[in-house]
N, C-alpha and C positions, 0 to 999 in steps of 0.2 A: 173674640171671646175664646179663652182656652178652657179645656176640660179640667176638672178638678183632679188632683193626684189620685184620690181614692177611685174615681171613675176609670182612670187609665189603668190602675192596678187591677180593678175588677175585670175590665175588658181583656187585659193581657192574660190573666189567669184563666178566664172563661175560654179564650181562644186556644190557649195551650192545652187545656183539658179536652176540648173538642178535637184538636189535631191528634191527641194521644190515642184516639180510637181508630185513627186511619192506618191503613196498611203502609208500611215503610216509614213510620214515625221514627224520628231520630232525636233522642233526648239531647245529644250534644249540640245539635243545631238549635233546638228550641232553647236550651240553656244559654247559648251565646246571645240569642235575641233578647231573652228575658234579662240577662245581665246588662246588656246595653240600655234597655229600657230603665232598669233600676238605676244605673249610673246617671242617666239623664235626669230622672226624677229627683235623685239625691242633690243634683246641682240646683234644681229649681226650688225644691221645698224639702230640705234635709231633715226637718223635724216632723214631717207628716207621719202619723202612726200607720198609715196604709203601707208604708215602705216595709215595715216589719212583716206584714202579710206576704208581700212578694218575696222577701228574703226566706221566709219559712217555706213557701211554695217551691222555691228553687232548691232548698235543702232537702225537702221531701222527694223531689224529683231525683236528686243525686242519690239518695238512699235507695229509692226504688230501682234506679238504673243499676246501681252496684249490686243489689240483691238479684236482679235479673241476670246480670253477668255471672255472678257466683253460681246461680242455679244452672245456667247454661254450661258452665265449666264442669259442674258435677255430673250432668247428663252426658257430656262428651267424654268423660274419663272412663266410663264403663263401670262394670260391677266391682272392679278391684280398687277403684279410687283414683 
């Protein structure tokens, strides 16, 4: 018996959120894993609406990661920019 696509999406997102609170969390690695999960689920059940939730979660992580990088660059550049 296989898990429903929605259940896999829920567990994947929940696990990624839990890991994101850990020291040393690396979005790039998490994104690679989530992308592989998404690709696998798309081959199994391409029309499942849960896939959109996983796509949005990945996109939100990309935006948050980019914002954090931009923020870090701003701090590193000093008061003159």
